[in-house]
C-alpha positions in Angstrom: 115.2 75.5 115.4 112.9 74.4 112.6 112.1 78.0 111.8 115.8 78.8 111.5 116.5 75.9 109.2 113.5 76.9 107.1 114.9 80.5 107.0 118.2 79.2 105.8 116.6 77.1 103.1 114.5 79.9 101.8 117.2 82.5 101.9 115.4 84.7 104.5 117.8 87.2 106.0 117.3 87.0 109.8 120.2 89.2 110.8 122.9 91.0 108.8 125.5 91.4 111.5 126.0 89.7 114.8 124.5 91.7 117.7 126.6 92.3 120.8 126.2 90.0 123.8 126.0 86.2 124.4 124.0 85.5 121.1 126.9 86.7 119.0 128.3 83.2 118.5 124.9 81.9 117.4 124.5 84.7 114.8 128.0 84.1 113.6 127.1 80.5 113.0 124.0 81.4 111.1 125.8 83.9 109.0 128.4 81.2 108.2 125.6 79.0 107.0 124.4 81.8 104.7 127.9 82.0 103.3 128.4 78.3 102.5 129.1 77.8 98.8 126.8 75.5 96.9 128.9 74.5 93.9 126.1 72.5 92.4 123.9 75.6 92.4 126.6 77.5 90.6 126.7 74.8 87.9 123.0 74.6 87.4 121.9 78.2 87.8 125.0 79.9 86.5 127.5 82.1 88.4 125.5 85.4 88.3 122.3 83.8 89.6 124.1 81.8 92.3 126.1 84.9 93.4 122.9 87.0 93.4 121.3 84.5 95.7 124.3 84.4 98.0 124.6 88.2 98.2 120.9 88.9 98.8 120.7 86.1 101.4 123.5 87.9 103.3 121.8 91.3 103.1 123.7 92.8 100.1 122.3 94.3 97.0 123.1 93.8 93.3 122.6 95.8 90.1 122.4 94.0 86.8 123.7 95.2 83.5 121.2 97.3 81.6 119.0 97.9 84.8 119.0 101.1 86.9 117.4 99.7 90.0 119.1 97.7 92.7 117.9 94.3 93.5 117.7 93.7 97.3 114.7 91.4 97.8 115.7 87.7 97.7 112.2 86.6 97.0 111.9 89.0 94.1 114.9 87.8 92.2 114.2 88.0 88.4 113.3 84.9 86.5 113.9 84.1 82.9 116.9 83.0 80.8 119.8 82.2 83.1 122.2 84.3 81.0 120.2 87.5 80.9 121.0 89.0 84.3 124.7 89.8 84.7 125.9 91.4 87.9 127.4 94.8 87.2 127.6 96.2 90.8 127.6 94.9 94.3 126.6 96.9 97.4 127.5 94.9 100.5 126.6 97.6 103.0 126.1 96.1 106.5 125.9 92.6 105.0 127.2 89.4 106.5 129.2 88.3 103.6 132.4 86.6 104.6 135.5 84.9 103.1 134.0 81.4 102.9 131.4 82.7 100.4 133.9 84.4 98.0 134.0 81.4 95.7 130.7 82.7 94.4 132.6 85.7 92.8 134.8 83.5 90.7 132.6 83.3 87.6 131.4 86.9 87.5 132.7 88.6 84.4 130.9 92.0 84.4 131.3 93.5 87.9 132.5 97.1 87.6 131.8 98.3 91.2 131.9 96.9 94.7 131.0 98.6 98.0 132.1 97.2 101.3 130.6 99.5 103.9 130.3 98.5 107.6 131.0 94.8 106.8 132.0 93.2 110.1 133.3 90.0 108.4 135.4 91.7 105.6 139.0 91.2 106.5 142.4 91.1 104.7 141.9 87.6 103.5 138.7 88.7 101.7 140.5 91.5 99.8 143.4 89.2 98.9 141.0 86.6 97.6 139.0 89.1 95.6 142.2 90.6 94.1 143.2 87.1 92.7 140.0 86.6 90.8 141.0 87.0 87.1 137.6 88.2 85.9 137.5 91.0 88.6 141.1 92.0 87.8 139.9 93.1 84.4 136.3 94.3 85.0 136.4 96.0 88.4 137.0 99.8 88.1 135.3 101.3 91.3 135.5 100.2 94.9 134.5 101.7 98.2 135.9 100.4 101.5 134.3 102.1 104.5 134.1 101.3 108.2 135.5 97.7 107.9 137.4 97.4 111.2 139.1 94.1 110.3 140.9 95.5 107.2 144.6 96.4 107.6 147.3 97.8 105.3 147.9 94.2 104.1 144.3 94.0 102.7 144.5 97.5 101.1 147.8 96.8 99.4 146.4 93.5 98.0 144.1 95.6 95.8 147.1 96.5 93.6 146.3 93.3 91.5 143.0 94.8 90.3 144.7 96.3 87.2 141.6 98.1 85.9 140.7 99.8 89.2 140.2 103.5 88.5 138.6 104.8 91.7 139.1 103.7 95.3 137.5 105.3 98.4 139.1 104.4 101.7 137.3 105.8 104.8 137.2 105.0 108.5 139.6 102.0 108.5 141.2 101.9 112.0 143.3 98.9 111.1 145.2 100.8 108.4 148.2 102.2 110.2 150.6 103.1 107.4 148.2 104.8 105.1 150.7 106.8 103.2 152.9 103.8 102.4 149.8 101.7 101.4 148.6 104.5 99.1 152.0 104.9 97.5 152.2 101.1 96.9 148.8 101.2 95.2 149.6 104.3 93.1 152.9 102.8 91.9 151.2 99.7 90.7 148.1 101.5 89.4 149.2 104.9 88.1 145.6 105.7 86.8 144.0 105.0 90.1 142.2 107.9 91.8 142.3 107.3 95.6 140.0 109.3 97.9 141.3 109.0 101.4 139.6 109.7 104.7 141.5 107.7 107.3 142.3 108.6 111.0 
């Protein structure tokens, strides 16, 4: 248990998604610990640094404004002036990010792209929460939502509040049952949105 506590404190990613079987509940608990919001850290380190730590701790990657390479190693997070590294893109592929950590996104002002791919904890509430963040409503222009089994039409429709969204990829979302209706709702609200659809 001491090893696990140490891993949580240092940000070591032990597991990205819960494995099948009896240990699922344990990994779910550990992932919930990784997603706990540290509001004091946001104040002292700034929203971009705190969000970077959260995302990398949960197995996601970030790309900063002015940098081509993706940052994926928690222990190699850049140091320097707190305001220098602004998150421009988030790739949450197979990460364990979940709703309880989404408060980390509130202060981000420069995020243009988000990818949710094979995210077992991404659900409608996450997309509804994300779509209400004012900064993301104006900055986010590209989004990919792929193989997230807990997302339904409700979550997809919630994205209509992202008024600057220009490209949306929807693929392998078994929970989306009324795809045509959901797409029409989005396109009515966002006439400039290009939707790429590959749903069963």
